N, C-alpha and C positions, 0 to 999 in steps of 0.2 A: 543240487549243489552247484553245478556248473553255471546255471542261469544266475544264481545268487552272486557267484564270483564275477561273472561278466557285468552284472549290475554295479558291483563295487568298483570294477575297473572303469566303468563309464563315469561314475561319480568322481573318481580321482582325476580323470581327464578333464572333466568339467571344471574342476577347481583351478586349472591353469588359465591364465588370462587369455581371453579370445583375441584373435588377431585378424584383421580384415585388410588385405592388401589390394592395391589397384594399380593398373599400368597407366600412369599419367603420361601425357605428351610433353616431352621436354626436348627442345631443339637448341642447338648452339651453332653460331657462325664464328669461325676462327680465321683471322686474316693476319698474315705476316708479310709485310712489304719491306724488302731489303734492297733489291736491285733497282735503285732509282736511276733514271736516264739523264736528268738535267741537273741534279743536285747530288751531294755526296751519298754514297750507298751506306747502308747500315749493316753491321756485322751479324746481329743476332735474330732479327725478327722472323726469318724463315725457320730457324731452329726453335725459336719460341713457339711458333705456330704448331710445329710438329709435336712438341712436347705437351702443349696445352690441349691440343685436339685429342691426343691419346688419353689425357686425364679425363676429359669429358666422355670419351668413348667408354672408358672403364666404369664411368658413373652411369652408363646406360642412356646417354643422350643420342639423338640423331644429329650427327656432327657434319656440318658443311665446312670443309677446310679449303682455304685458298691462299695462294702465295703470289706475290708480285703482281697485284691486280692493276690494270689500267682503269681509267674511269668507266669506260664502256663495259669492261669485264666485271667491275664492281656492280654496276647496275644489273647485269644479268644474274650474277651470283646472289645479289640481295633480293631480287624478285623471286628466284627459286626458293630462297630461304624463307621469305615472307609467306609464300604459298604453303610451305611446310609448317610455319608458325601459326597459321590460321586456326584459332581455337585452342592453342597450346596452353598448358598450365604454366609453363616457364619458358621464356625465350631469352637467350644469352647471346651477346655479341662481344667477342674478345678481339681487340685490335692491337697489333704491335707494328710500329712504323713511325714515319714522320707525321707530326700534327702540330698545329699552333692556333692561336686565337687572333680574331680581328673584331674589335668593338664588342668584346664580351661573348662572341660567337666562336665555337670551336670547330675546326675543320680537320678532317683526316685527308692525307695527301696520297693519291694514287701514284704509281711509279712513273707515269708518263707526264705528270704535271710539270709545266714550265713557269706558269704564273708570271709571264713577262709583261702582260698588259693589265690594266685596271679591271677589265671585264672578265679576265680569265678565271678568277676564283669561283664564279657562278657556274662555269661549264667544265672546270677541270678538277675541282676539289669536292669533298663530301662533307656536307654540313651535319654535324653530330645531332643537332636538334631535329633535323628531318628524319634521321635514322630512329631516334627515340619516339617521335610521333607515330611513325609507321608501326613500331612495335606495340605501342599503346593501343592502337586500333585493332591489333591482331590477338594479343595474348593477355592472360590474367596477370602474370608477374613478369617484369622486365629487369634484366641485369645487363649493364654495359660495363666492361672492364677495359681500361685503356692504359697500355704501356707505351704512351705516345707523347709524354710531356717533354719535348725536346726544343732546342732553339730553333727559331724561324730560319730556315736555310736559304731563303730566297732574297736576292738583293732588293727587289721591289718591296715597298712597304705599304702603299696605298691601293685599296681595292674597292670596287663597287659592292655595296650591300644594299639591296633594294633601291632606294632613291638617294642614298648618301655615299660619298666617297670616304672610306674609313681607313685609318692607319693601323697596320698590324702590330700586335704586341711583340716585344722582343723575345720573351721567354714564356715557356709553359703553356698550359691550357687553362681556360677560365672555369670558375665554379659553375655548375649546372643546377638549375632548379628542377627537381624531379617531381613528377606527379605521384598520386597514390599508388603504392605497391611497386615501387621502382627503387633499384639500387644502382648508383653509378660510382664506380671505383676507379681511382687514378693511381698511377704508379708513384706519383708524388703529389704534394700539396698544390693547390691552385697557384699558378704563376711561377712555380719552380720547375727545375729541369730534372729529368730522369736520365739514367745512365745505361749504356749498353753492357757495362760490366767487363771483366777481364776473362771470363770463361765462355763456354759455348752458349750460355743462356744469360739473359739480363737478370739482374738481382731480383727484380719483381716477378718475372715469369717463373724463375726457378723456385722461388718461395711459394708462389701460388700453386704450382703443380704438386709440390710436396705436401702442402697443407690441405689442399682441396681433397686429397685422397683419405684424409682422416674420416673414419666412418661416423655417420650420424651427427656431424658437427654443423650447426646452423651457420649460414654464410657470414654473418657478422662476426662470429667467433673465429671463423677461418681468416677473415680479412685482418682481424686484430693480431692473429699469429703471424700472418704475412708481414704486417707492419713491423712487428718486433724483429723478424728475420732480416728485413731490408735495412732497417736502421742499424742493426749490428753489422751487416755486410758492407755498408757504405760509411761506417763510422759517423752516422748521424747526418750525412749530407743529403740523404733522400728519405723522405717520410711519406709513405703511401697514405692515401686519404680517400674517404668515401662519403657520399651523401645518400642517406637512405630514408625512404618513406614507406618501408615494408610494414605491412600489417599481418602478413602471413609468414610463417617460417619457411625458409628455403634451405634445404639440405641437398648438397651436391652429391655426395657419396652415400647413398642409402644402403644400410645393412639391416633391414628390418625383417627379413624373412627368417622364419624358424628353420632349424635343421629338419629335413624331410625324412620321415620314416612311417611305416604303417603303425597306426595307434594300438591295435589289439591283435595279437596272434595267439594261436593255440598249438599245444605240443603234448605228445605222450612221452613220459619219462619213466623208464623201468628202474626199479630199486634193486640195490644189491649187486650191480654189475660194474661199479666204478663210474668214473666221470663220463657223462653223455653230452655230446655237442647239442647246444640249443638252437643252432642255425639261425641266430638273429641277424637280420640284414644290417649292413653297414649304414649308419645314419649319414645323410648327405646334406652338406651345406650348399644350398643352391647358389650362393655367392662365391663359392670356390675356396673357402677357408677351412681350417681344421675344426673338428668337433670333439668335444670332451663328453664322456658319459659318466654318470655316477648312479649308484644303486640307491633308490629312494625307499623301496620296501623289499627286503630280501625274502626268499621263500622260507616258509616255516618248516618244510619237510626235508630240506637238504641244504647243502652249502654250494656256493658258486666258486668256480676255479678257473683261472686263466694261466695257461702255460705252466700248470702244475702247482700254482700258488693260489691260496684262498683269497677271495675278494670280499672285503667288508663293506657294509653300508656306508655311503658317502665317499668311498675311495674313488679317485678319478681314474678313468680308463680312456685311452685314446679311441676315438670312434672307429678307426680302421681295425682295431683289435676286437671289436665287439663280436664279429662272426666266429671268433675262436672261443668265446665264453662257453664254459661247460657247467653242468650241475651234477653233483654227486649225492645221490639219495641212499642213505645207509640201508643195510640189510634189514628186512622186517617191515619197512615202511611200505605202504601200498598193498598189504595183504588183501585188504578190501579196497577197491579203487578210491583214491582220495583226490581232491582238487586243491591246487595251490596256485599262488600268483606271484609274479615278479614285476615290480614297477621300477622303471629307470628314467632318468632325466638326461636330455642331451642339451648341450649349450655350445654356442659358437663364440668366436672372438668379438662379435659385434653386439652381444647381448641377447641374441635370439635364443629361445628356449622352447623345447617341446617335450612331450611325455610319451613313453612307450610302455606297453603292457604285454606281458606274456602270461596267459592263462594255461596251466598244464595239468594233465591228469597223471598221477603217479600210480603205476601198476607194478605188481610183484614181478621181478625179473628172475626169480628162482624156479627150479623145477622144470618140467617138460613144457608147461604152458609159458613159463618165463622165457625159456630158450627160444620157443617159437615166436614169442613177442619180439625178442631182441633181433632175431633173424629177419622178421618182417620189417622192423624199423630200419635195419641196416640196408635191406633191399630197397625200401622206400627212399632212403637217403641216396643210395647209388642212382636210383631212377631219377630222383630229383636233380642230381648233378648232371646226368645225361640230358635231361629235359632243359636244364638251364643252359648247357652248351648249345643245344639246338635253338633255344630262344635267342641267344646272343648272335649266332650265325644268321638266323632269320631276320633279326633286327638289322644287322649290317647289310644284309641283302635288300631289305626294304628301303634303305637309304642310298646305298652305293649306286652311283651313276644316274640317280634321278635328275631330271631337268624339269623344274617347275616354272611354268609361265606365271608371272605375277604382274597384274595391271598396276600402273602408276596412278597415284592420286585418288584412290578409293578407300584409303585407310588400311589397317592391318588385314592381310589376306591369309586365311587358313591354308596351310600347306598340304593337309590331307594325306599324310604319309602312310596311313593304315598300318601303324606299328603293330607287329604280331604278338606282343606280349605285354602283360600288365604285372609281371613278376616284380614284387617289391624289392627284390635284391638286385634288379637290373637298373642301372642308371646310365645317363649320357653326360659327358663333359664336353663343352665346346673346345675343340682343338684349333679351329680357325674361324674367326668371326667374319661375316661379310664386310667388305671394305667400306660400303656405304649402306644406309638404311638401318633398320632396327629389327631384331628378332624379339618376340615377346610371347608371353602367355597371357591369358585374360587377367591374371592377378599381378603380373609384374613384367617389367622390361628386362630382357637378358643383356648381360655384358659379356665381354670376351672371356671372363673368368667363370661364367655361370655353369651350373649343372642342372639337370632336370631328371625327374623320376620317369620310369617307363610309362606309367599311366598318364603322364603329362604330355607325352610326345604328340599324341593325336590332336592336342590343342595348340600346337606350335603355330605361330603366325609370323609373317614377314611383311614389313611395310617398306617399299623401295623409296629411295631418296629422290625427290623431284629434281629433274634435270640429269639424272644418272641412269643410263639405259644399258650399260655394259653388263654382260653376264658375270655373276659372282659365285665364288666357291665357299661352301660351308663345310667344315670338317668336324666330326664327332669322334670321341673315344667311348666305346660301349663297354661298360664294366659290370661285373657281378662279384661281389664280395672280394676275395683276394685273388681272383683269377686275372690273368693278363688281359689288358684292355684290347679290344678289337677295333681298328680304325674303319671309318666309313666317311665318304665325302659325297656331296651332292651339289648340283648347280641350280642357282636361282637366276632366272632370266626376266628382268623387268621389261614390260612391254607397254606401249602407249595405245590406249583404246582408239579404234577407228574414228569415233566421234570427236576426239581431241585432234586427230590429224586432219579431219575434214572440216571442222567448224570451230576450233579453238581460236581465241582472239588475242591479238598482240597486247602486251602489258597488262594482261588480266592477272591480278595479284592472287587469284585463287585458281589460276590455270596451271597447266603442266607442260605447255609447248610454246614455241615462239609465236605461233598464231598466224592467221590469215586475215587479209582485209575483206570487207564485205563482198566486194566484187570477185574475190577469189574463192568464195564458198561454192562448192559444186552442188548440183541437184542430188547427188548420191548421199550428201550429208544428212538428208532427212531420214532415210532408212537406218543408217548406222547410229544416228543419235536417238531414234525411237528405241532401237535395241538396247542402247546404253541406259536410257531412262528406265526401261523395263528391268534390266539386270541390276541396276543400282538406283532405285527410286529415291534414296535419301541423299544422293550426291547432287547438290544444287547445280553444280557446273554443267552437268549433262542436260538439265532442263533449259538452262540458258542457251547452250549451244544448239539445242533443238530449235529454240526460238529463232536464233540467227539463221539456221538452215531453212526454216519455214519462210522467213522474210525474203531469203534469196530466191525462192521460187514463187513469191507473191501471195502466199497464204497468210495474209496479215492477221486475221482474227485468231487463227490457231497459234500464230507466232506470239501475239500479245498475251495469250493465255499461258503459254509455256514460259515466257519471260516473267510474267507476274508470279508464277509458281516458283521460279528460281529466286526471285526477290524475296518472296515470303519465307523461303528456306535459308535466306541469309547470303545469297550471292550478290556481292556489291556491284559488280559491273552490270548486272541485270537492273539494278535500281537506276543507274545512269541511263541504261537503254530505254527505260520507261520515260525518262526525261527527254531523250532524243526523239522518241516517237511523238510526245506531246509538242515538242518544239517544231518538228518538221511536218506535222499533220499527216502522218502515215496512218491511213484508215480512220482518221478522227479530225476534229477541228484543231487548228493551231492554238495552243494555250501556253504562252511564255511563262506565266506565273506558275502554272502547274509544273512545267518543265524545270523551272528554277528550284522548286521544292525538292524534286528528285535529285537534281544536280548537287544541291547543298548536302543532302543525306549521303550521297556517294562520296563527296569531297571529304566530309567528316570522317569517313571510314578509310581515307587514304588512297582512294582510287584516282590515278592520274588523269583519266578521262574526265571524271567528275570534277577534279580540281581545275582542269583547264576550262571546262564549260562554265562552271560557277565563277571562276576567276575572271573569265572574259565578260560574263554578265555583270559582275560587280564593277569591274574596271570601266566598262562602257555605259553602265546604267541601263542595261537591256532588260526591261521587265522588272527592275528592282531599283531602289535608290542607290545612286552611285557611291561606291566606296573604293576609291582608287588605290589606297594603300593596301587594303585587304585583297583586292583583286590582283594587284601586282605580286603580292606575296604568294598567293595560291598558284599563279602562273609560274613563278620561280620554283616553287616546290615540285610542281609537275615536271618541269624541265629537268630538275635534279634527279627525277626518277627515270630519265631517258625518254620522256614523252616529246616527240618532235613537233606535234601540233602546237604545244605551248611554246616551244622554241621559235617557231615561225611567227606566232602571235607576238611574242616579245620582240622579235626582230622588227616586226611592223611598227610596234609602239615606239621603239628607239629610233627607227628611221624617220618617223613622222613627228616625234616629239609630242605625243598625245596626252591630253588631260593633265597637264602640269608636269608630266615627266619630260625632262629635257631631251632634245634630239641628240643622239650619240651614235654616229655611223659605225664607229669601231665596236661598240657594244652590240649593235645589231649584227654586224658581221661575225662576231664571236659566237652568237647563237646559231647563225646560219651554217657556219663551219661545223659546229657541233652536230647539227641536223644532217649535214652531208656525211659526216663520219658514221652516222647511224643509218646511212643509205636511204634517207628520206628524199623522195623525188621532188617534193614541194620545196624543200630547202635548196636543192640543186637549182631549180628554176629561179628562185629568188636571189641566190648568191650569184648566179650567172648575170642577172640584171645589174648587180652591184659592180661586177667586173666590167660591164659595158659602160656604166656611168662613172665609175671611179669613186663611188661613195664608200668610204671606210677601207678601201683597198686601191692599189694602183690599177689603172685601166689596163685590161688584158682581154681583148676580143677572142683570142684563141682559147683562153681558159673559159670564157663565157660560152663559146660554141661547144666545147667539150661537155660542159655541165648541162646545157640545153639538150644536147644529143642523148646523154645518158638518162636524163629525166624523161625524155620522150620515149626512149626504148623501154623504160619501166612502166609506161602507161600514163604519165602525168598529163593532164588535159591542157595546161596552158603553155607547156614547153614548146610544142610545135609552132605556135604563133610567135613565141619569143625568137625562135630560130628563123621563122619565116620573115620576120622584120629585118633580120640581119641580111638575108638574101634580097629582100625588096630594096633595102637602102644601100646595099654594098658595103656594110660595116664589118670589117674583119674578114670578109669573103668577097669573091667576085659576084657582082650583082647578077641575079638569076630570077626573073619574074615568074617563070614557069615553076621553079622549085618553091618560090614563095607562095604561089597559088596552091600548090599541092599541100604545103604545110598548113596554110590557113584552113583548107577544107578538112584536113585531119583534126585540127583544133576544134572546128565547129562540130564535127562528128563526136568529139569527146565532151562537148558541152561548154566550150569556151566562147562566151558571147562576144568578147572583144576580138577573138580570132575570126568569128563569123562576120563581124563588122568590117574587119580589115579585108576579108575576102570580097565583101560587097563593094568596098571602096576601090579595091584593085580592079574589079570588073568595070566600075563606072569610069575609072581613069583611062579606059581603052577608047573612050570617045565614041565615034561612029561605029567602031567595031565591037562595041560592048553588047553583050547579050543581056538585055534588060530583065528578062525573066529570071536569069541566074542572080542578078543583083537583088531583085525582089526576094528571091528565095532566101538569100543569106541575111537580108535585113529582117525577114520574118523570124529566122533562127535567132538573130541577135536579140530581138525584143522578147521572144518566147523563152529564151534562156536567162535573160537579165531580170531576175526576180526582184532585185533591189533597185531597179530603174537607175542604174549608174551611167547609162548611155541614152539619155532622153532624146538626143538628136536623131536617134535611129528611127523613131516613130514619125518624126517630122519628115525625114528623108523618104521614108516609105510612102507617105501620103502624097508626095510629089510625082510619083509614077502614074502612068495612065492605066486604064482598065485592061488593055490587051496583055501587057506583060504580067499583070497581077493574075488575070484569069489563067494564063498559061502556067504560071508558077503554082497556083492553087491546084490545077488539074494534075500536074506532075506530083505534087506532094500527096494528094489523095490517092494516087495510083500506088504509092509506096506503102500505104497503110494496109494492115491485115484486117482491121475492123474500122467501122465508120465512126466519124466524129460528128457530133450534133452540129447541124448547120444553123445559121441564124446570125444576125448582126451584120456589120459592114464587111466588105470584102477584106479589108485590112485585119479585122478581128478574126475572120475565118482563116486567113493566112497564118496569123500568129498562133492560133489555137492548133491548127493542123501541123505546123512546123514543130511545135512543142510535142505533140503526140508522136510524130515521126521519130523525134530524138528519143523519147521515152521508150518507144518500141525497140529501138536499136540499142538502148543502153539500160538494161535492167539493173545496172550497178547502183548501189546505195552507199556511197562513201561518207565518211565522217570528217573529211578534210574541210 
């Protein structure tokens, strides 16, 4: 009979709709820019950002929140956000602050923007289309929400956009064409102005935060409700607007989980002894809301009672009251054991529903055997209460003061709390949610209001936010039925893997650290990256960084294999690296066409290195048909991501006026200054030269000297020669030929062929006192390092020296080599080949500059 009843219970449960949940990746970047430095401050964006970020947090997003961002700070925050958005189901950017349009292009304005010069828009503002393109390359669905349609606050009106000088619009933001599965929402219609409002929040942000919390509402319905609220609040002066190409539904506040409770329980109920507690556990809404219970199938052998009153079928009961539900079986029932069943439904405020079943055996509670049965059940109940108290104490002890190390950038990490109980009556409610990152279970992401059952705790996971490494506190309230909750807290300590510290790369949009240049990667990186690949074989980043480490120690074949594996697993920078290997001939023949194929793929995925390399190739027609417009556009996009290589390339283009792009020293200087702000040593050297020549800036030899010195201290190869020429010529400093000689030799050692040539020339200028072997030596370095043959006179000059100084120089160079170089060819050829080998031996660095 019991088996039959259990079978019926299973059928009842199966009749309820099946529900399959999953923990999607959803990330949001929320920016509030209020404290502008050069233009009027705004009252509400910082408060808007706090309110909206809390909304997304409650909805279970990994939220990056930032206030009063400068341009450089925006680049850093956006890179971290993009790394988190890689492969995300939904990526959202919410911006509140100044913004305006130029030539149909929308720009978001960082707090340090001055926009005094025509070139400033490219280096000081954030182009909305660049943001959108990056999101498209990373995520399945993109949503951009802009509370930024305000008047242009800058007095200047004309700015450079690519190859045209464009006048800025007076009001509002322009309409944006969105690609498939994208929604772009504006606080007001295109070309119109939004308002800060009279309260602590703007009318738009206030309405959005309120409406977005409506459970299970599709975002287009949310925005329609926001529009109604804002129109009403502004008396029709402001009408929010959006452009959507969504083909998938987007629900911000999901409430799809069912109330959690054990599906089938068993209980012995004595008859004829009055109401008996059924000990049903309280149903738990994992999203933190109230639960209502109703009786679907009442027991046939008795009646249900709550607080002395009968409960009828269909009558609603508060979920918190369910543990007090009793059953009264009349005298005479259960003389011979009978089996009965109670079925009940639980529902939450969000439409979630689940079914509970209690199968019980009714036994006669009269007579000696009945008294013995009742006593046994009471004893069992007391024992159960004692054990439950022990479970709660043990559960708190299992959590309290734990410090769990969680690696960054490897996905959700199991916390492995070894929770000591699976008691269905025990549950945990989040009392304090970690300030950054997300807690999740395999079937859902948890929010600050979430709860979870005891049997779910061992599946709890945490994914740290990229860029955040401070320890975080998580607090729980451990509950069981109507007992007082017991608090417990634990610490989560995000940590960066050694492979990331030793071999992470700058501007890697799938990386987790600021990164190191190729020459900064240590030999220790190989071991730690091999360990990371072994521990996390599916994390493509570690395969790529292992490849970088292997290149640094000269293991080219192994490096190429690791980099290829990373590319196959979807690491975009690895795709670029394959192009660089093909272009530079590392362990293979130089193949510009093959390199460009890789560069184009990396560029399409938004990699700034790829955009720079492919943009340079297109602009100059290197191994591909020239496309000046597209090449310039890609270089500008890479520069907007903070890539200083592209800034330096653009500075060169605008300095020279190349390929139909007009010469513009001021525009060149704007990019060089942007590079210097990002501590790029090549920008420092180039800007120093501008201060010497007065191109685009006033002549200032002292400023040039300071820039050359700083670049040289950072290891820049050309800065020593730049400073050396100042000492040689006595420009801005007292002439000092000895110092000039020292600096030229340092430049030569770093690979600067022009510095080597200047050192040879300095020696030859000594006349009869010249050491001809030294002059020959540095001419050989000049030619050996000048791979583009930009100083053809060096070879002619070398040929004019006699055999004696050449033989002496060759002998000295060969003595410096640890391994032999193949002899053969003329003495000049042997000199050049040996000089190149000496430099390569002393410079294992492999820079991308």
